[in-house]
C-alpha positions as CSV (number, residue, x, y, z in Angstrom):
1,X,100.3,103.7,117.8
2,X,98.8,106.4,115.7
3,X,100.8,107.4,112.6
4,X,100.0,110.3,110.2
5,X,100.6,108.8,106.7
6,X,101.2,111.8,104.4
7,X,101.2,111.3,100.6
8,X,102.4,113.9,98.1
9,X,100.6,113.3,94.8
10,X,101.3,114.7,91.4
11,X,100.4,112.8,88.2
12,X,101.0,109.3,89.5
13,X,97.9,107.6,88.1
14,X,100.0,104.5,87.2
15,X,101.1,104.0,90.8
16,X,98.7,105.6,93.3
17,X,96.1,102.8,93.4
18,X,98.5,100.2,94.9
19,X,100.2,102.8,97.0
20,X,96.9,103.8,98.6
21,X,95.9,100.1,99.2
22,X,99.3,99.5,100.9
23,X,99.0,102.6,103.1
24,X,95.5,101.8,104.1
25,X,96.6,98.3,105.1
26,X,99.3,99.7,107.3
27,X,96.8,102.3,108.7
28,X,94.4,99.5,109.6
29,X,97.2,98.0,111.8
30,X,98.6,101.2,113.4
31,X,95.7,103.6,113.5
32,X,96.1,107.3,112.8
33,X,95.2,109.1,109.6
34,X,96.0,109.3,105.9
35,X,96.3,112.6,104.2
36,X,96.9,113.0,100.5
37,X,98.0,116.4,99.1
38,X,97.3,116.7,95.4
39,X,99.6,119.2,93.8
40,X,97.2,120.0,91.0
41,X,97.5,116.7,89.1
42,X,96.4,116.8,85.4
43,X,95.8,113.1,85.1
44,X,93.4,110.6,86.9
45,X,95.5,110.4,90.1
46,X,92.9,111.9,92.4
47,X,90.1,109.8,91.0
48,X,92.1,106.6,91.4
49,X,93.0,107.5,95.0
50,X,89.3,108.1,95.7
51,X,88.4,104.7,94.3
52,X,91.0,103.1,96.6
53,X,89.5,104.9,99.6
54,X,86.0,103.8,98.6
55,X,87.2,100.2,98.6
56,X,88.0,100.6,102.3
57,X,84.8,102.1,103.7
58,X,85.7,101.3,107.3
59,X,88.7,103.7,107.0
60,X,87.2,106.4,104.9
61,X,86.6,108.8,107.9
62,X,90.4,108.7,108.7
63,X,91.4,109.7,105.1
64,X,91.3,113.1,103.5
65,X,92.5,114.4,100.1
66,X,93.6,118.0,100.1
67,X,93.5,119.7,96.7
68,X,96.1,122.3,96.0
69,X,95.3,125.4,94.0
70,X,98.7,125.9,92.3
71,X,101.5,123.4,91.4
72,X,104.0,124.3,94.1
73,X,106.3,121.3,93.8
74,X,107.3,118.5,96.2
75,X,108.7,120.8,98.9
76,X,105.6,123.0,99.0
77,X,103.3,119.9,99.1
78,X,105.3,118.3,101.9
79,X,105.3,121.6,103.9
80,X,101.5,121.6,103.6
81,X,101.2,118.0,104.7
82,X,103.4,118.3,107.7
83,X,101.4,121.3,109.0
84,X,98.4,119.0,109.0
85,X,99.8,115.9,110.8
86,X,97.8,115.3,113.9
87,X,99.4,112.2,115.4
88,X,102.6,111.5,117.3
89,X,104.4,109.7,114.5
90,X,104.6,110.7,110.8
91,X,105.3,108.6,107.7
92,X,105.9,110.6,104.5
93,X,105.1,108.4,101.5
94,X,106.0,108.9,97.9
95,X,103.1,108.3,95.6
96,X,104.9,105.6,93.7
97,X,106.4,103.6,96.6
98,X,104.6,100.5,98.1
99,X,104.9,99.9,101.8
100,X,105.8,96.4,102.9
101,X,103.0,94.8,105.0
102,X,103.6,95.0,108.7
103,X,106.6,97.2,108.4
104,X,105.2,100.3,110.2
105,X,104.0,98.5,113.3
106,X,107.4,96.7,113.6
107,X,109.5,99.9,113.1
108,X,107.3,101.8,115.5
109,X,107.9,99.2,118.1
110,X,111.7,99.5,117.6
111,X,111.4,103.3,117.7
112,X,109.9,103.2,121.1
113,X,112.3,100.5,122.4
114,X,115.3,102.5,121.3
115,X,114.0,106.0,122.1
116,X,114.4,107.1,118.5
117,X,113.2,110.3,116.7
118,X,113.7,108.8,113.3
119,X,113.9,105.2,112.0
120,X,114.4,104.0,108.5
121,X,114.7,100.7,106.6
122,X,115.8,99.5,103.1
123,X,114.1,99.9,99.8
124,X,114.0,97.3,97.0
125,X,113.1,97.6,93.3
126,X,109.9,95.8,92.4
127,X,110.5,92.2,91.4
128,X,114.1,92.3,92.8
129,X,114.5,90.5,96.1
130,X,111.0,91.3,97.2
131,X,109.8,87.8,97.9
132,X,109.0,86.7,101.4
133,X,109.0,90.2,102.7
134,X,105.9,89.6,104.8
135,X,107.9,87.1,107.0
136,X,110.6,89.6,107.9
137,X,111.4,89.6,111.6
138,X,112.5,93.1,112.5
139,X,114.5,91.8,115.5
140,X,117.3,94.3,115.6
141,X,117.6,98.1,115.3
142,X,121.0,99.7,114.6
143,X,121.8,103.1,115.9
144,X,123.3,105.5,113.3
145,X,126.5,106.9,115.0
146,X,127.8,110.2,113.6
147,X,124.5,110.4,111.7
148,X,125.2,113.8,110.1
149,X,128.4,112.6,108.3
150,X,126.6,109.4,107.2
151,X,123.7,111.4,105.7
152,X,126.0,114.0,104.1
153,X,128.0,111.1,102.5
154,X,125.4,108.6,101.5
155,X,122.1,110.5,101.5
156,X,120.4,107.6,103.4
157,X,116.9,107.5,104.8
158,X,114.4,108.5,102.1
159,X,110.9,109.4,103.1
160,X,109.0,106.2,102.1
161,X,111.2,103.8,104.3
162,X,111.1,106.3,107.2
163,X,109.0,107.0,110.3
164,X,109.6,110.2,112.3
165,X,108.5,111.5,115.6
166,X,106.1,114.3,114.4
167,X,107.4,116.9,117.0
168,X,111.0,116.3,115.8
169,X,110.0,116.3,112.1
170,X,108.3,119.7,112.4
171,X,111.4,121.3,113.7
172,X,113.0,120.5,110.3
173,X,110.4,122.4,108.4
174,X,109.6,124.3,106.3
175,X,111.6,122.9,103.4
176,X,113.1,125.5,101.0
177,X,110.8,126.4,98.1
178,X,113.1,125.0,95.4
179,X,112.9,121.4,96.8
180,X,111.4,119.4,94.0
181,X,113.5,116.2,93.9
182,X,115.2,115.6,97.2
183,X,113.1,116.2,100.3
184,X,114.9,113.3,102.0
185,X,118.2,115.0,102.0
186,X,117.3,118.3,103.9
187,X,115.1,116.4,106.3
188,X,117.8,113.9,107.1
189,X,120.5,116.5,107.3
190,X,118.4,118.7,109.7
191,X,117.4,115.7,111.8
192,X,121.0,114.6,112.2
193,X,122.3,118.1,112.7
194,X,119.9,118.7,115.5
195,X,121.2,115.6,117.3
196,X,118.0,113.5,116.9
197,X,118.6,109.8,117.7
198,X,118.4,107.9,114.4
199,X,118.2,104.1,113.9
200,X,117.8,101.8,111.0
201,X,116.7,98.2,110.2
202,X,118.1,96.0,107.5
203,X,114.7,94.8,106.5
204,X,113.1,96.0,103.3
205,X,110.2,98.3,104.2
206,X,109.2,99.9,100.9
207,X,109.2,98.9,97.2
208,X,109.9,101.3,94.4
209,X,108.7,100.7,90.8
210,X,111.3,99.3,88.5
211,X,110.3,101.7,85.7
212,X,111.2,105.2,87.0
213,X,110.7,107.3,83.9
214,X,108.0,109.3,85.7
215,X,109.8,109.7,88.9
216,X,111.0,113.2,90.0
217,X,114.4,111.8,90.9
218,X,115.4,110.8,87.4
219,X,117.4,113.9,86.7
220,X,120.8,113.4,88.4
221,X,122.1,116.8,87.7
222,X,119.0,118.5,89.1
223,X,119.2,116.3,92.2
224,X,122.9,117.1,92.8
225,X,122.3,120.8,92.3
226,X,119.3,120.9,94.6
227,X,121.2,119.0,97.3
228,X,124.0,121.5,97.1
229,X,121.6,124.4,97.4
230,X,120.1,122.7,100.5
231,X,123.6,122.7,102.1
232,X,124.1,126.4,101.2
233,X,120.7,127.2,102.7
234,X,121.6,125.5,106.0
235,X,125.3,126.4,106.0
236,X,125.1,128.7,109.1
237,X,123.7,125.9,111.2
238,X,126.4,123.4,110.3
239,X,129.7,123.0,112.2
240,X,132.6,124.3,110.1
241,X,134.2,120.8,110.0
242,X,131.0,119.4,108.6
243,X,130.6,122.3,106.1
244,X,134.1,121.7,104.9
245,X,133.4,118.0,104.5
246,X,130.2,118.4,102.5
247,X,131.8,121.1,100.3
248,X,134.5,118.7,99.4
249,X,132.0,115.9,99.0
250,X,129.7,117.8,96.6
251,X,132.6,119.2,94.5
252,X,133.8,115.7,94.0
253,X,130.4,114.4,93.1
254,X,129.9,117.3,90.6
255,X,133.3,116.8,89.0
256,X,132.6,113.1,88.6
257,X,129.2,113.7,87.1
258,X,130.4,116.4,84.7
259,X,133.3,114.3,83.5
260,X,131.1,111.3,82.7
261,X,127.7,112.8,81.7
262,X,128.2,116.6,81.4
263,X,126.6,118.2,78.3
264,X,128.6,121.5,78.6
265,X,132.4,121.5,78.4
266,X,134.2,122.7,81.5
267,X,136.5,125.7,81.0
268,X,139.5,126.6,83.1
269,X,137.5,128.6,85.6
270,X,135.0,125.8,86.0
271,X,137.8,123.3,86.7
272,X,139.5,125.6,89.1
273,X,136.3,126.1,91.1
274,X,135.8,122.4,91.4
275,X,139.5,121.9,92.3
276,X,139.2,124.5,95.0
277,X,136.1,122.9,96.4
278,X,137.7,119.5,96.5
279,X,141.1,120.5,97.9
280,X,141.1,123.9,99.6
281,X,137.9,123.4,101.5
282,X,139.9,121.4,104.1
283,X,141.2,124.7,105.5
284,X,138.7,127.2,104.1
285,X,136.6,129.6,106.2
286,X,132.9,129.3,106.2
287,X,132.1,131.9,103.6
288,X,134.5,130.4,101.1
289,X,132.8,127.0,101.5
290,X,129.4,128.6,100.9
291,X,130.7,130.4,97.7
292,X,132.3,127.2,96.3
293,X,129.1,125.3,97.0
294,X,127.1,127.9,95.1
295,X,129.4,127.6,92.2
296,X,129.2,123.8,92.2
297,X,125.4,124.1,92.2
298,X,125.5,126.6,89.3
299,X,127.7,124.2,87.2
300,X,125.1,121.5,87.7
301,X,122.2,123.7,87.0
302,X,123.5,124.8,83.6
303,X,123.3,121.2,82.4
304,X,120.7,119.9,80.1
305,X,119.4,117.5,82.6
306,X,119.9,113.9,81.7
307,X,116.9,111.7,82.4
308,X,118.0,108.2,83.5
309,X,115.3,105.5,83.2
310,X,115.3,101.8,83.5
311,X,114.0,99.6,80.7
312,X,110.4,98.5,81.0
313,X,111.4,94.9,80.3
């Protein structure tokens, strides 16, 4: 089977031990390699990862930890990992998400049966509907029709619940240097835009921690801004109809966020820019869409980012 399990690691000492144990359990079933890229952690993350590897001596030769020299961020770390992937399939794993036992072998079987370049499953919060996951059957794979529109609308298919054909994944790289929160969005957008056949299963294949205060994705304004910049970066490769759609989509998302959580009052020009993005993008030329997307991102970037966490109890 042979999967390259690629883990981006930065200050995740509270999570990396169980994550490594789960990845190594999947590796024992599928074969391949495990590569951890440490983005200059300042806590005990690397030491804990090394302890997990030592607890699985039979797999130690297939595991490597790459130590970065500068903190380059999630996009940089992911770029470095994908360069190193040596096996036909790749699983990008966040350093705080637990893989469900047996999920990789099952999804890989469905990938081959359905000739997919990318497959993904569901995620669940720890302690919420995560009982009996080891007995899931993985009997059916659903094909994602009009995949680009689905991803532009819903941002489905995060890294931890996904497996990619390595050759197809590499064609989506490198990620832009500013990617620190949302590597799933540009990867999914590029996969779908290239016409890669994408499928999904309804089973839960990864568990995220309930307490997310240390997660990169806690800043909603930063996430939305970064996703908007991702679209601007790839605008020339998108069909005009899709660019118009996503311009409207991101303007609506920004307007909703700024009304409900915005820290900075919107002036007349701000409101006009968002109105144009939502209403005039239906008939706008490509350059106008790019400009409105840029203004939408700028409005989100000026926010004092609101960190949203779940209670610990």
